[in-house]
DRENBA-720199 format. One record per residue (C-alpha): x, y, z; residue in three letters. Coordinates in Angstrom, 2 decimals, always signed. Example, Ala and Ser with C-alpha at 12.3 -4.5 7.8 and 13.67 -1.06 7.14 Angstrom:
2
DRENBA        px        py        pz    aa
DRENBA    +12.30     -4.50     +7.80   ALA
DRENBA    +13.67     -1.06     +7.14   SER
end
This chain:
73
DRENBA        px        py        pz    aa
DRENBA   +140.38   +203.94     +9.72   MET
DRENBA   +139.18   +200.70    +11.74   LEU
DRENBA   +138.42   +197.40     +9.33   ALA
DRENBA   +137.64   +193.96     +9.96   LEU
DRENBA   +139.80   +191.16     +8.20   LYS
DRENBA   +137.86   +188.56     +6.54   ILE
DRENBA   +138.29   +185.88     +4.02   ILE
DRENBA   +136.08   +185.93     +1.10   VAL
DRENBA   +136.39   +183.37     -1.55   ASN
DRENBA   +140.05   +182.48     -0.16   GLU
DRENBA   +141.12   +185.91     -0.10   LYS
DRENBA   +141.64   +188.16     +2.48   GLU
DRENBA   +139.30   +191.68     +2.61   VAL
DRENBA   +139.54   +194.57     +4.80   LEU
DRENBA   +135.86   +195.83     +5.26   ILE
DRENBA   +136.05   +199.50     +7.12   PRO
DRENBA   +133.55   +199.86    +10.06   TYR
DRENBA   +132.55   +202.28    +13.10   THR
DRENBA   +131.20   +201.50    +16.35   VAL
DRENBA   +128.76   +203.08    +17.95   GLU
DRENBA   +127.57   +202.18    +21.62   ARG
DRENBA   +124.99   +203.34    +23.87   LYS
DRENBA   +122.27   +201.96    +26.42   TYR
DRENBA   +123.97   +198.63    +26.66   GLY
DRENBA   +123.91   +198.72    +23.18   LEU
DRENBA   +127.01   +198.25    +21.12   VAL
DRENBA   +126.52   +198.34    +16.81   ASN
DRENBA   +129.13   +197.64    +14.64   TYR
DRENBA   +128.18   +199.44    +11.35   ILE
DRENBA   +129.63   +198.48     +7.99   ILE
DRENBA   +128.66   +200.84     +4.98   LYS
DRENBA   +128.83   +198.95     +1.93   GLY
DRENBA   +128.79   +199.67     -1.75   LYS
DRENBA   +125.72   +201.47     -3.43   ASN
DRENBA   +125.63   +202.68     +0.25   ALA
DRENBA   +123.83   +199.89     +1.76   ALA
DRENBA   +124.55   +200.24     +5.64   LEU
DRENBA   +124.87   +196.78     +7.89   TYR
DRENBA   +124.21   +196.93    +11.33   TYR
DRENBA   +125.67   +193.67    +13.82   PHE
DRENBA   +124.26   +194.44    +16.98   ARG
DRENBA   +124.80   +192.79    +20.64   LYS
DRENBA   +123.14   +193.50    +23.44   TYR
DRENBA   +124.37   +192.98    +27.31   ASP
DRENBA   +125.02   +189.24    +27.78   GLY
DRENBA   +123.54   +188.71    +23.99   GLY
DRENBA   +125.68   +187.64    +20.93   GLU
DRENBA   +125.81   +189.52    +17.83   PHE
DRENBA   +123.51   +189.12    +15.13   HIS
DRENBA   +122.94   +191.18    +11.59   LEU
DRENBA   +120.46   +193.61    +12.64   ALA
DRENBA   +119.88   +195.62     +9.90   TYR
DRENBA   +120.68   +195.04     +5.95   GLY
DRENBA   +120.53   +192.12     +3.74   ASN
DRENBA   +123.82   +189.78     +3.34   MET
DRENBA   +124.58   +186.21     +2.89   LYS
DRENBA   +124.62   +183.87     +5.48   GLU
DRENBA   +128.19   +182.72     +5.38   ASP
DRENBA   +129.18   +186.08     +4.85   LEU
DRENBA   +127.47   +187.35     +7.79   SER
DRENBA   +128.57   +184.78    +10.06   ASN
DRENBA   +132.40   +185.41     +8.98   ALA
DRENBA   +131.83   +189.42     +9.59   VAL
DRENBA   +130.35   +188.24    +13.30   ILE
DRENBA   +133.44   +186.00    +14.09   GLU
DRENBA   +135.89   +188.75    +13.01   ALA
DRENBA   +133.77   +191.37    +15.23   ILE
DRENBA   +133.89   +188.80    +18.30   LYS
DRENBA   +137.67   +188.75    +17.56   GLU
DRENBA   +138.42   +192.61    +17.78   ILE
DRENBA   +135.16   +193.44    +20.22   HIS
DRENBA   +136.16   +194.36    +23.69   ARG
DRENBA   +133.19   +194.79    +26.27   GLU
end
């Protein structure tokens, strides 16, 4: 199982994810509670951003930073 490690409310949390790559696009897909899906996307030469789903900005920024640490081109 792949998991991102982030800090939320001063606690370490592991978030399971999958990676999907195609046509110069990378999606990190996170399944949340109640079947919610979150797509963090990056195009060639671009930056990661929350492309699908609603999440608090500070939480999405923490997820993006964790993705940047593990992502390999």
